[in-house]
ZANU-536762 format. One record per residue: residue in one letter; x, y, z of N, C-alpha, C in turn. Coordinates in steps of 0.2 Angstrom, whole numbers, padded with zeros to 4 digits, always signed. Example, Ala and Ser with C-alpha at 12.3 -4.5 7.8 and 13.67 -1.06 7.14 Angstrom:
BEGIN
A+0066-0028+0039+0062-0022+0039+0066-0016+0039 S+0064-0011+0035+0068-0005+0036+0064+0000+0039 
REM end
This chain:
BEGIN
M+0221-0010-0049+0217-0004-0047+0209-0006-0047 K+0207-0012-0049+0201-0016-0050+0200-0018-0042 D+0206-0021-0039+0205-0024-0032+0205-0019-0026 K+0208-0013-0028+0207-0006-0024+0199-0004-0025 M+0197-0003-0031+0190+0000-0031+0185-0005-0028 Y+0186-0012-0028+0183-0018-0026+0182-0016-0018 A+0189-0015-0015+0189-0015-0007+0186-0008-0006 K+0186-0002-0009+0184+0004-0007+0176+0003-0007 I+0173-0001-0012+0165+0000-0012+0163-0004-0008 I+0166-0011-0005+0165-0015+0000+0165-0011+0007 N+0170-0007+0007+0171-0004+0013+0165+0002+0014 A+0164+0005+0010+0159+0009+0009+0151+0006+0011 W+0151+0001+0007+0144-0002+0009+0145-0004+0017 C+0150-0007+0018+0150-0009+0026+0149-0003+0032 M+0151+0004+0029+0150+0008+0034+0143+0011+0035 Y+0138+0009+0031+0132+0011+0032+0130+0006+0038 D+0133+0001+0040+0130-0004+0046+0134+0001+0052 W+0139+0004+0051+0141+0008+0056+0138+0013+0057 A+0135+0017+0052+0130+0021+0052+0124+0022+0055 N+0120+0016+0054+0113+0015+0057+0113+0011+0062 S+0120+0007+0064+0118+0004+0069+0118+0009+0076 A+0120+0015+0076+0118+0019+0080+0111+0019+0083 F+0107+0019+0079+0099+0019+0079+0098+0012+0083 A+0101+0007+0081+0099+0001+0083+0102+0000+0091 T+0107+0002+0094+0110+0002+0098+0107+0007+0104 T+0106+0013+0104+0106+0019+0108+0097+0019+0108 V+0094+0019+0101+0087+0020+0101+0083+0014+0102 M+0086+0009+0098+0081+0003+0099+0083-0001+0104 A+0089-0002+0106+0090-0007+0111+0091-0005+0119 A+0096+0002+0119+0098+0003+0126+0094+0009+0129 V+0094+0016+0126+0093+0020+0130+0085+0022+0128 L+0082+0022+0124+0074+0023+0121+0070+0018+0127 P+0071+0013+0127+0068+0008+0131+0068+0010+0138 T+0073+0012+0141+0074+0013+0148+0071+0020+0149 F+0072+0025+0144+0069+0032+0144+0061+0032+0144 Y+0059+0027+0139+0051+0025+0139+0048+0023+0145 S+0052+0020+0149+0050+0016+0155+0049+0021+0161 A+0055+0025+0161+0057+0029+0167+0054+0036+0166 V+0054+0039+0160+0051+0046+0159+0045+0046+0154 A+0046+0043+0149+0039+0045+0144+0033+0041+0147 G+0034+0035+0151+0030+0032+0153+0029+0032+0160 A+0032+0038+0163+0031+0039+0170+0024+0039+0173 G+0021+0036+0178+0015+0036+0180+0011+0032+0177 L+0013+0027+0172+0010+0021+0170+0009+0015+0176 P+0004+0012+0178+0005+0006+0184+0008+0000+0182 G+0012-0003+0186+0014-0010+0185+0019-0010+0179 N+0018-0016+0176+0021-0017+0170+0018-0013+0163 T+0015-0009+0164+0012-0005+0158+0016-0003+0152 A+0021+0001+0154+0025+0004+0149+0029-0002+0146 T+0030-0007+0148+0033-0014+0146+0028-0016+0140 V+0022-0016+0142+0017-0018+0137+0016-0012+0132 Y+0017-0007+0132+0014-0002+0128+0021-0001+0122 W+0027-0002+0125+0033-0002+0121+0034-0009+0116 G+0031-0015+0120+0030-0020+0115+0026-0019+0109 Y+0020-0016+0110+0013-0014+0105+0018-0010+0101 T+0021-0005+0103+0024+0001+0098+0029-0003+0094 A+0034-0008+0097+0038-0010+0092+0035-0016+0088 S+0029-0018+0090+0026-0022+0084+0022-0018+0079 I+0019-0013+0081+0016-0008+0076+0021-0006+0070 S+0027-0004+0073+0031-0001+0068+0035-0006+0063 M+0035-0011+0065+0036-0018+0061+0032-0020+0056 L+0025-0019+0058+0020-0022+0053+0019-0015+0048 I+0020-0010+0049+0020-0004+0044+0026-0007+0039 N+0031-0007+0042+0038-0009+0037+0036-0016+0033 A+0032-0020+0036+0032-0026+0034+0028-0026+0027 V+0023-0022+0027+0019-0021+0021+0023-0016+0016 M+0026-0011+0018+0029-0007+0013+0036-0011+0009 G+0038-0015+0012+0046-0018+0010+0046-0021+0003 P+0041-0026+0002+0042-0029-0005+0040-0024-0011 I+0034-0020-0008+0032-0017-0013+0038-0011-0016 L+0041-0008-0011+0046-0003-0013+0051-0006-0015 G+0052-0012-0013+0059-0015-0017+0057-0017-0024 A+0051-0020-0025+0050-0020-0033+0050-0014-0037 V+0048-0008-0034+0048-0002-0038+0056+0000-0039 A+0060+0000-0033+0066+0000-0034+0070-0003-0040 D+0068-0010-0039+0072-0014-0044+0070-0012-0052 Y+0064-0011-0052+0061-0009-0059+0064-0002-0062 L+0065+0003-0057+0067+0010-0058+0076+0010-0058 G+0078+0004-0055+0086+0006-0054+0087+0011-0050 A+0084+0011-0043+0083+0016-0039+0086+0014-0031 K+0088+0008-0031+0091+0006-0024+0093+0011-0020 K+0099+0015-0022+0102+0020-0018+0098+0027-0017 R+0094+0028-0021+0090+0034-0020+0085+0033-0015 F+0081+0026-0015+0076+0025-0009+0080+0024-0003 L+0086+0022-0003+0090+0020+0003+0091+0028+0005 A+0093+0032+0003+0095+0039+0004+0087+0042+0008 L+0082+0041+0003+0076+0044+0006+0073+0042+0012 F+0073+0035+0014+0071+0032+0020+0076+0034+0025 A+0083+0034+0024+0088+0036+0029+0085+0043+0031 V+0085+0048+0027+0083+0055+0028+0078+0054+0034 F+0072+0050+0030+0066+0051+0035+0067+0048+0042 G+0071+0043+0044+0073+0040+0050+0077+0045+0054 I+0081+0047+0051+0086+0053+0053+0082+0058+0056 F+0077+0060+0052+0074+0066+0055+0069+0065+0061 F+0065+0060+0061+0062+0058+0066+0065+0055+0073 T+0070+0052+0071+0075+0050+0077+0077+0057+0081 T+0078+0062+0078+0081+0068+0081+0075+0071+0084 L+0069+0072+0081+0064+0074+0085+0061+0071+0092 L+0064+0064+0093+0064+0061+0100+0066+0065+0106 V+0070+0071+0104+0074+0075+0109+0067+0080+0112 L+0061+0079+0107+0055+0083+0111+0051+0079+0117 V+0052+0073+0117+0048+0069+0122+0050+0071+0129 G+0044+0071+0133+0044+0073+0139+0041+0068+0144 T+0041+0070+0151+0039+0066+0157+0031+0065+0155 G+0030+0058+0154+0023+0056+0154+0020+0056+0146 Q+0024+0057+0141+0022+0058+0135+0024+0051+0132 W+0022+0047+0133+0022+0039+0130+0020+0039+0122 L+0014+0043+0123+0010+0042+0115+0016+0046+0111 L+0018+0051+0111+0022+0055+0108+0029+0052+0106 A+0032+0048+0112+0038+0044+0110+0035+0037+0107 S+0030+0035+0107+0028+0028+0102+0026+0031+0095 V+0024+0037+0094+0023+0039+0087+0030+0041+0083 L+0034+0045+0088+0041+0047+0084+0045+0040+0083 Y+0044+0036+0088+0049+0029+0087+0046+0026+0081 T+0040+0024+0080+0038+0021+0075+0038+0025+0068 L+0038+0031+0068+0040+0035+0061+0048+0033+0059 S+0052+0034+0066+0060+0033+0065+0061+0027+0061 Y+0058+0022+0065+0059+0015+0063+0057+0013+0056 I+0052+0016+0053+0050+0016+0046+0056+0018+0041 G+0059+0023+0043+0065+0025+0040+0071+0020+0041 F+0071+0019+0046+0078+0013+0048+0076+0007+0045 G+0071+0003+0045+0069-0002+0041+0068-0002+0034 G+0065+0003+0031+0065+0004+0025+0072+0005+0021 A+0076+0009+0024+0082+0010+0021+0088+0003+0019 N+0086+0000+0025+0089-0007+0026+0086-0012+0021 V+0080-0012+0018+0080-0017+0013+0084-0015+0007 F+0084-0009+0006+0090-0006+0000+0097-0008+0001 Y+0098-0006+0007+0106-0007+0009+0107-0016+0008 D+0103-0020+0011+0104-0026+0010+0104-0029+0003 S+0099-0025-0001+0099-0028-0008+0105-0027-0012 L+0108-0022-0010+0115-0021-0014+0121-0026-0012 L+0120-0031-0007+0126-0035-0005+0126-0039-0010 P+0121-0043-0014+0124-0048-0019+0126-0044-0026 H+0126-0038-0026+0128-0035-0033+0136-0032-0031 I+0138-0031-0025+0144-0028-0024+0149-0034-0021 A+0147-0040-0019+0152-0044-0015+0152-0051-0020 K+0158-0052-0022+0159-0059-0025+0156-0064-0022 P+0155-0069-0025+0150-0075-0021+0156-0078-0016 K+0161-0078-0017+0166-0082-0012+0168-0078-0006 D+0166-0070-0006+0167-0066-0001+0161-0064+0002 I+0155-0066+0000+0149-0064+0004+0147-0065+0011 D+0149-0071+0013+0149-0072+0020+0152-0066+0025 Y+0160-0066+0022+0163-0062+0026+0162-0054+0025 V+0160-0052+0020+0158-0045+0019+0151-0044+0023 S+0147-0049+0022+0141-0048+0027+0143-0048+0035 S+0148-0051+0036+0149-0053+0044+0153-0046+0045 K+0157-0043+0040+0161-0037+0041+0157-0031+0041 G+0151-0031+0038+0146-0025+0039+0143-0026+0046 Y+0141-0031+0049+0140-0033+0057+0145-0030+0061 A+0151-0033+0060+0156-0031+0065+0158-0022+0065 L+0158-0020+0059+0157-0011+0059+0153-0009+0062 G+0146-0012+0061+0140-0010+0065+0140-0010+0072 Y+0142-0016+0074+0145-0015+0082+0150-0012+0084 L+0154-0010+0081+0159-0005+0082+0157+0002+0082 G+0153+0004+0077+0151+0011+0077+0146+0012+0081 G+0140+0007+0082+0135+0007+0087+0139+0008+0094 G+0143+0005+0095+0146+0004+0101+0150+0010+0104 I+0153+0013+0099+0157+0020+0101+0151+0025+0102 L+0147+0026+0098+0142+0031+0100+0138+0029+0106 L+0136+0023+0107+0133+0022+0115+0139+0023+0120 A+0144+0021+0120+0149+0023+0125+0150+0031+0127 I+0149+0035+0122+0148+0042+0121+0143+0044+0125 N+0137+0041+0124+0130+0042+0127+0130+0040+0133 I+0133+0035+0135+0132+0033+0143+0136+0038+0146 V+0142+0040+0143+0146+0044+0147+0142+0052+0148 M+0138+0054+0144+0135+0058+0144+0127+0058+0149 I+0125+0052+0149+0120+0051+0153+0122+0050+0161 L+0128+0047+0162+0130+0046+0169+0133+0052+0172 F+0136+0055+0168+0139+0061+0170+0136+0068+0168 W+0130+0069+0167+0125+0074+0165+0127+0079+0168 D+0128+0079+0175+0130+0086+0178+0137+0089+0178 K+0140+0084+0176+0149+0086+0175+0148+0090+0170 I+0145+0088+0165+0146+0091+0159+0140+0098+0157 G+0137+0099+0162+0133+0106+0163+0125+0104+0159 L+0123+0098+0161+0116+0096+0157+0113+0097+0163 P+0106+0099+0162+0101+0101+0168+0098+0094+0171 S+0098+0089+0167+0095+0083+0170+0098+0076+0166 Q+0098+0070+0169+0099+0064+0166+0095+0063+0160 A+0087+0065+0162+0083+0064+0156+0086+0068+0150 M+0088+0075+0150+0090+0078+0145+0095+0075+0141 A+0101+0073+0146+0106+0068+0142+0103+0063+0138 S+0098+0059+0140+0095+0054+0136+0092+0058+0129 R+0089+0062+0131+0086+0066+0125+0092+0068+0119 L+0096+0071+0122+0103+0073+0117+0106+0067+0114 S+0105+0061+0116+0108+0055+0113+0105+0053+0108 F+0098+0055+0107+0094+0054+0101+0097+0058+0095 V+0098+0065+0097+0101+0070+0093+0107+0067+0089 S+0112+0064+0095+0117+0062+0092+0117+0056+0087 V+0111+0051+0089+0110+0046+0083+0109+0049+0076 G+0105+0054+0076+0104+0058+0069+0108+0060+0066 I+0115+0062+0069+0120+0067+0067+0124+0061+0065 W+0125+0055+0068+0129+0050+0067+0127+0047+0062 W+0121+0045+0060+0118+0042+0055+0119+0046+0049 A+0118+0051+0049+0119+0056+0043+0125+0056+0040 V+0129+0058+0045+0137+0058+0042+0140+0052+0039 F+0139+0047+0043+0142+0040+0041+0138+0037+0036 S+0131+0040+0032+0129+0037+0027+0131+0040+0020 I+0136+0044+0020+0138+0048+0015+0142+0043+0010 P+0147+0039+0014+0152+0034+0010+0147+0029+0005 I+0142+0027+0007+0139+0022+0003+0135+0025-0003 L+0133+0031-0002+0129+0035-0007+0134+0037-0012 R+0141+0041-0010+0145+0042-0014+0148+0037-0018 T+0150+0031-0015+0154+0026-0019+0152+0021-0021 V+0146+0017-0018+0143+0011-0020+0139+0013-0027 P+0141+0009-0032+0137+0011-0039+0129+0007-0038 E+0126+0011-0041+0118+0008-0042+0119+0003-0047 P+0117-0004-0045+0116-0010-0049+0114-0009-0056 P+0116-0012-0061+0113-0011-0068+0105-0013-0069 V+0100-0010-0073+0095-0013-0073+0093-0017-0079 P+0091-0023-0080+0091-0027-0086+0086-0022-0091 E+0087-0022-0098+0084-0019-0103+0076-0023-0102 I+0072-0016-0103+0065-0017-0103+0062-0015-0110 E+0059-0020-0113+0056-0019-0120+0049-0016-0118 G+0048-0012-0124+0041-0009-0123+0041-0002-0120 P+0035+0001-0119+0035+0007-0114+0036+0005-0107 R+0039+0010-0103+0038+0012-0097+0033+0011-0094 L+0030+0008-0087+0024+0007-0085+0024+0011-0078 N+0019+0012-0075+0018+0014-0069+0023+0010-0063 P+0028+0013-0061+0032+0008-0057+0027+0004-0051 F+0023+0008-0048+0018+0004-0044+0015-0001-0046 Q+0013-0001-0053+0009-0006-0056+0013-0011-0058 V+0020-0011-0060+0024-0015-0062+0026-0018-0054 A+0026-0016-0048+0028-0018-0042+0022-0023-0041 F+0017-0022-0041+0012-0026-0038+0011-0033-0043 Q+0012-0031-0051+0013-0037-0055+0019-0041-0053 R+0023-0038-0052+0030-0042-0050+0028-0046-0044 L+0025-0043-0038+0024-0046-0031+0020-0053-0034 S+0014-0051-0037+0009-0057-0040+0013-0062-0044 S+0017-0061-0047+0022-0065-0051+0026-0070-0047 T+0029-0066-0042+0033-0069-0037+0028-0075-0033 F+0023-0072-0030+0019-0079-0028+0017-0083-0033 R+0015-0082-0039+0013-0087-0043+0020-0092-0044 D+0025-0090-0044+0031-0092-0046+0035-0096-0040 V+0032-0096-0035+0035-0098-0028+0039-0105-0029 R+0035-0109-0033+0039-0116-0032+0047-0115-0036 Q+0047-0110-0040+0053-0109-0043+0060-0108-0037 Y+0056-0103-0033+0060-0101-0028+0059-0104-0021 S+0057-0111-0020+0056-0115-0015+0060-0115-0010 E+0066-0116-0011+0072-0116-0006+0072-0109-0003 L+0072-0104-0006+0072-0097-0004+0066-0096+0001 T+0060-0098-0001+0054-0098+0002+0054-0101+0009 K+0057-0108+0009+0058-0111+0015+0062-0108+0019 F+0067-0104+0016+0073-0101+0021+0069-0095+0024 I+0065-0092+0021+0061-0085+0023+0057-0087+0030 V+0054-0094+0029+0050-0096+0033+0053-0097+0041 A+0060-0101+0039+0064-0103+0045+0067-0096+0048 F+0068-0092+0044+0072-0086+0046+0066-0082+0050 W+0060-0082+0048+0054-0079+0051+0054-0080+0057 L+0054-0086+0058+0053-0091+0065+0059-0089+0070 Y+0066-0090+0068+0070-0090+0073+0072-0083+0073 N+0072-0078+0069+0072-0071+0070+0067-0067+0075 D+0062-0071+0075+0056-0069+0079+0059-0068+0088 G+0063-0073+0088+0066-0074+0096+0071-0069+0096 I+0076-0068+0091+0081-0064+0091+0079-0057+0091 G+0074-0054+0087+0073-0048+0087+0070-0045+0093 T+0065-0050+0096+0061-0048+0104+0067-0048+0109 I+0072-0052+0108+0076-0051+0115+0080-0045+0113 M+0082-0043+0109+0085-0037+0107+0081-0030+0108 K+0075-0029+0107+0070-0025+0108+0068-0024+0116 M+0067-0031+0118+0063-0031+0125+0067-0030+0131 A+0074-0033+0129+0079-0035+0135+0079-0029+0140 T+0081-0023+0139+0081-0017+0143+0076-0014+0147 I+0070-0015+0144+0064-0014+0148+0062-0020+0152 Y+0063-0025+0151+0063-0031+0153+0067-0030+0161 G+0073-0029+0159+0078-0028+0164+0076-0023+0170 A+0073-0017+0166+0071-0012+0171+0066-0013+0175 E+0059-0017+0172+0055-0020+0177+0056-0024+0182 I+0061-0028+0182+0063-0032+0188+0068-0030+0191 G+0070-0023+0191+0074-0019+0195+0081-0017+0194 I+0083-0019+0189+0091-0018+0186+0091-0011+0184 G+0096-0006+0187+0097+0000+0186+0099+0001+0178 Q+0097+0008+0177+0098+0010+0170+0106+0009+0168 T+0111+0010+0172+0118+0011+0171+0120+0003+0170 D+0117-0001+0173+0120-0008+0172+0116-0011+0165 L+0110-0009+0164+0107-0011+0159+0110-0007+0152 I+0112-0002+0152+0115+0002+0145+0123-0001+0145 A+0126-0001+0150+0133-0003+0152+0134-0010+0148 A+0129-0015+0150+0129-0023+0148+0128-0021+0141 L+0124-0018+0139+0123-0018+0130+0129-0015+0127 L+0132-0011+0130+0138-0007+0127+0144-0014+0126 L+0145-0017+0133+0148-0026+0132+0145-0029+0125 T+0139-0029+0124+0136-0033+0119+0140-0031+0112 Q+0139-0024+0113+0143-0021+0106+0150-0023+0105 F+0154-0023+0109+0161-0025+0108+0163-0032+0108 I+0158-0036+0111+0160-0044+0110+0157-0045+0103 G+0152-0041+0101+0150-0043+0095+0154-0041+0089 I+0160-0037+0090+0164-0036+0084+0169-0042+0081 P+0173-0045+0087+0177-0051+0084+0172-0057+0083 F+0167-0057+0087+0164-0064+0086+0159-0064+0078 S+0157-0057+0076+0154-0057+0070+0159-0058+0065 L+0164-0057+0064+0169-0058+0060+0171-0066+0061 L+0172-0069+0067+0173-0077+0067+0168-0080+0064 F+0161-0078+0064+0156-0082+0061+0156-0080+0053 G+0159-0076+0050+0162-0074+0044+0166-0080+0041 K+0170-0082+0044+0174-0088+0043+0173-0095+0045 L+0168-0095+0050+0165-0102+0051+0161-0106+0047 P+0158-0103+0041+0156-0108+0036+0160-0112+0033 K+0166-0109+0032+0171-0113+0029+0173-0120+0031 F+0171-0121+0038+0173-0127+0042+0166-0129+0044 L+0161-0126+0045+0154-0128+0047+0149-0129+0042 G+0150-0125+0037+0145-0123+0033+0140-0117+0036 R+0136-0113+0032+0132-0109+0033+0127-0111+0039 K+0123-0117+0037+0118-0118+0041+0120-0120+0047 R+0125-0124+0048+0128-0128+0055+0130-0121+0059 S+0132-0117+0056+0135-0110+0060+0129-0107+0064 I+0124-0107+0060+0117-0103+0061+0114-0107+0067 Y+0114-0114+0066+0111-0119+0071+0115-0117+0079 L+0122-0117+0077+0125-0116+0084+0123-0109+0088 A+0122-0103+0084+0119-0098+0087+0112-0099+0090 L+0107-0103+0087+0103-0104+0089+0101-0107+0096 G+0106-0110+0096+0108-0116+0102+0109-0110+0109 V+0114-0106+0107+0116-0101+0112+0109-0096+0113 Y+0105-0095+0109+0100-0091+0111+0095-0092+0114 T+0093-0100+0114+0091-0104+0117+0093-0104+0126 L+0098-0106+0126+0101-0104+0134+0100-0097+0135 I+0099-0092+0132+0098-0086+0134+0091-0085+0137 S+0086-0087+0133+0079-0086+0134+0079-0090+0141 V+0080-0096+0142+0080-0098+0149+0083-0095+0155 G+0089-0093+0153+0092-0090+0157+0090-0082+0161 G+0085-0079+0155+0082-0074+0157+0076-0075+0161 Y+0073-0081+0161+0068-0082+0166+0070-0082+0173 F+0076-0084+0174+0079-0085+0182+0084-0079+0182 M+0084-0073+0178+0086-0067+0180+0085-0063+0186 N+0090-0061+0190+0087-0057+0197+0091-0051+0198 T+0098-0052+0196+0102-0047+0199+0106-0044+0192 A+0108-0038+0193+0114-0035+0187+0119-0039+0183 W+0122-0044+0188+0128-0048+0186+0124-0052+0180 H+0118-0056+0182+0114-0060+0177+0113-0057+0170 F+0111-0050+0171+0110-0046+0165+0117-0046+0161 W+0121-0044+0164+0128-0044+0161+0130-0051+0156 L+0129-0057+0161+0131-0062+0158+0127-0064+0152 L+0121-0063+0151+0117-0064+0146+0119-0059+0139 A+0119-0053+0142+0122-0048+0137+0128-0050+0133 A+0133-0053+0137+0139-0056+0134+0137-0062+0129 M+0132-0067+0132+0131-0071+0127+0127-0070+0120 V+0123-0065+0121+0120-0061+0115+0126-0059+0110 G+0131-0055+0115+0136-0054+0110+0140-0058+0105 L+0140-0064+0109+0144-0070+0105+0140-0072+0098 V+0134-0072+0097+0130-0075+0092+0126-0070+0088 Q+0124-0063+0091+0119-0059+0087+0121-0057+0080 G+0128-0054+0080+0130-0051+0072+0130-0057+0068 G+0134-0063+0070+0135-0069+0067+0129-0071+0064 S+0124-0073+0068+0118-0076+0065+0114-0072+0061 Q+0114-0065+0061+0110-0061+0057+0115-0060+0050 A+0122-0060+0051+0124-0059+0044+0125-0066+0042 L+0125-0071+0043+0125-0077+0039+0118-0079+0037 S+0113-0076+0041+0106-0076+0037+0106-0073+0032 R+0109-0066+0032+0109-0061+0026+0113-0064+0020 S+0118-0066+0021+0123-0069+0016+0120-0076+0013 L+0117-0081+0016+0114-0087+0014+0107-0085+0009 F+0103-0079+0012+0097-0078+0008+0100-0074+0002 G+0106-0069+0002+0109-0068-0004+0112-0072-0009 V+0114-0077-0008+0117-0082-0012+0111-0085-0016 M+0105-0085-0014+0100-0088-0017+0095-0084-0020 V+0097-0077-0021+0093-0071-0024+0095-0071-0030 P+0090-0070-0035+0091-0068-0043+0091-0061-0042 K+0098-0060-0044+0101-0053-0044+0096-0047-0047 A+0093-0048-0052+0088-0043-0056+0082-0042-0052 R+0082-0046-0046+0075-0044-0041+0077-0044-0035 S+0085-0042-0034+0087-0042-0026+0082-0037-0023 A+0081-0031-0025+0078-0027-0019+0070-0030-0018 E+0067-0032-0023+0062-0036-0021+0062-0042-0017 F+0066-0046-0018+0067-0051-0014+0070-0050-0007 F+0074-0045-0006+0076-0042+0001+0071-0040+0004 G+0066-0036+0001+0060-0034+0004+0056-0039+0006 F+0055-0045+0003+0052-0051+0006+0056-0054+0013 Y+0062-0054+0012+0067-0055+0018+0066-0050+0023 D+0065-0044+0022+0063-0039+0025+0056-0039+0029 V+0051-0042+0027+0045-0044+0029+0046-0048+0034 S+0050-0056+0032+0051-0060+0037+0054-0057+0044 S+0058-0053+0042+0062-0050+0048+0056-0044+0052 K+0052-0042+0049+0048-0037+0052+0042-0040+0055 F+0040-0046+0052+0034-0051+0055+0038-0053+0062 A+0042-0055+0061+0046-0058+0067+0046-0053+0072 G+0046-0047+0070+0046-0041+0076+0040-0039+0078 I+0034-0041+0074+0028-0040+0075+0026-0046+0082 V+0026-0052+0079+0023-0057+0083+0027-0058+0090 G+0034-0057+0091+0037-0058+0096+0035-0053+0101 P+0038-0046+0100+0036-0042+0104+0028-0041+0106 A+0024-0043+0103+0017-0042+0103+0015-0049+0108 L+0018-0054+0106+0018-0060+0112+0021-0058+0119 F+0026-0056+0118+0030-0053+0125+0025-0049+0129 A+0022-0045+0125+0017-0039+0129+0011-0043+0131 L+0009-0047+0126+0002-0051+0130+0003-0055+0135 V+0008-0060+0135+0009-0064+0140+0011-0059+0147 G+0015-0054+0147+0016-0050+0152+0009-0046+0154 Q+0005-0044+0150-0002-0041+0153-0005-0046+0155 L-0006-0052+0152-0011-0058+0155-0007-0061+0163 T-0001-0061+0164+0003-0063+0170+0004-0059+0174 G+0005-0052+0172+0007-0048+0177+0014-0046+0178 T+0017-0051+0174+0025-0051+0174+0028-0054+0168 S+0034-0051+0166+0038-0053+0159+0042-0060+0159 R+0042-0063+0165+0048-0069+0165+0045-0074+0162 L+0038-0076+0161+0035-0080+0156+0036-0078+0149 S+0037-0072+0148+0037-0069+0141+0044-0070+0139 I+0050-0070+0142+0055-0071+0140+0057-0079+0138 V+0055-0083+0143+0056-0091+0141+0053-0093+0136 S+0047-0089+0135+0040-0092+0129+0044-0091+0122 L+0051-0087+0122+0053-0087+0115+0058-0093+0114 V+0059-0096+0118+0061-0103+0116+0060-0107+0109 I+0054-0107+0109+0049-0111+0104+0051-0108+0097 F+0053-0101+0097+0055-0099+0091+0061-0102+0087 F+0065-0102+0093+0073-0105+0090+0072-0112+0089 V+0068-0115+0094+0068-0122+0091+0065-0124+0085 V+0059-0121+0083+0055-0122+0078+0058-0119+0071 G+0062-0113+0072+0065-0111+0067+0071-0113+0065 G+0074-0117+0070+0080-0122+0068+0078-0128+0064 L+0072-0131+0066+0070-0137+0063+0068-0134+0056 A+0064-0129+0054+0063-0127+0048+0069-0125+0044 L+0074-0123+0046+0081-0122+0042+0083-0129+0040 T+0082-0135+0044+0086-0141+0041+0081-0142+0036 R+0076-0140+0033+0072-0141+0026+0075-0138+0020 V+0079-0133+0022+0082-0129+0017+0088-0132+0014 N+0088-0133+0006+0094-0136+0002+0096-0130-0001 E+0102-0128+0003+0105-0122+0000+0108-0122-0007 E+0111-0129-0009+0114-0129-0015+0109-0129-0021 E+0103-0132-0021+0097-0131-0025+0095-0124-0025 G+0095-0120-0020+0093-0112-0021+0099-0110-0024 I+0105-0111-0022+0110-0106-0026+0109-0109-0034 R+0109-0114-0036+0108-0118-0043+0102-0112-0046 V+0096-0113-0042+0090-0110-0046+0093-0102-0048 A+0095-0098-0042+0097-0091-0042+0101-0091-0049 R+0107-0095-0050+0112-0094-0055+0109-0094-0061 A+0102-0099-0062+0099-0100-0068+0096-0093-0069 A+0093-0090-0066+0088-0083-0066+0093-0078-0068 N+0099-0079-0066+0104-0073-0067+0106-0074-0074 A+0107-0081-0076+0109-0083-0083+0104-0080-0088 A+0098-0081-0087+0091-0079-0091+0091-0071-0093 V+0094-0068-0089+0093-0060-0089+0098-0058-0092 T+0105-0060-0094+0111-0058-0095+0113-0060-0102 
REM end
């Protein structure tokens, strides 16, 4: 019975990746960037739409980066990880659905609605990720994290496939225009995200909260006290801190490729059909390779497996500089599918094994900050280089530095020591 309940909880947790990956694929990566370029940004000169999209992505990341650790500490103190997850998911779903209102030339409205929807998406992910070390056994954490990404690829890929059919055959299904088909795809994301969020909210238990001596304080006051304490005690979690720096660096490149690929492809003349269909290929290649990466640490170790992924990303960035035709984009999209889910899943599980459980939401808030600051610097640099040079080719190749420097920083992380410190912290509160 215990094994069945454990499996049910794991599956329910993984299903949230299935739910919210619809936003990552249709809104963040595939449909909205091309819609932003062709419809919302219609009339903008040159590569201005690409530049504005890069700044939009950076601003949305910055807001999430500031909020993440504070809200994570509040959730830990109140024992409210699931409540915060639900709150931010509903917020993101609402503003994602409102993207249906964006019309021709309304790039500012598109930017505002995307920013608000991303706040919900990114905020909910803090609390979703923070549940991982509570529900997964230490020996299973790599595979559980990877399974979540695999289901995310499958769920996001299925809805993206439906949306591609709707966009390509808009006239056959009675829609007035292809732009309207794109708008309705945003509504489909909101519905998908809402329906498939139900299992995690119904099945996954709220982690227990350690006993608190004395009167309860204002949770935000406690949050700032905890964050201040975390910064003061950073030496105690030095390996975790080193990893956050490394992740911040290499995830900068990963996140920027994901967010800027389609709008970059549109800029150099690749059609919307090829751009979206190639990203669908990424999704379905990502399913088996995410699961493969979940097994790979048993043979290579977590860090070496991540190095392998970063090597592939370096080749992708260099290849992006030379990209001219649709089949180039298809090839690079396939290469992304080989490593994207695996690199992110193993990063999440490596962080998870070095996190003290009593402060998991707080620490995953910092993890989310590293992810969000990566999303700030990368797209902003991409946009700035494109603005200064008038082309985004140098923007894409400049991402190589993040993979190289991030990989070098990861070599400084002592995984075993980080796990030892986390276990000692766990023992101190039990």
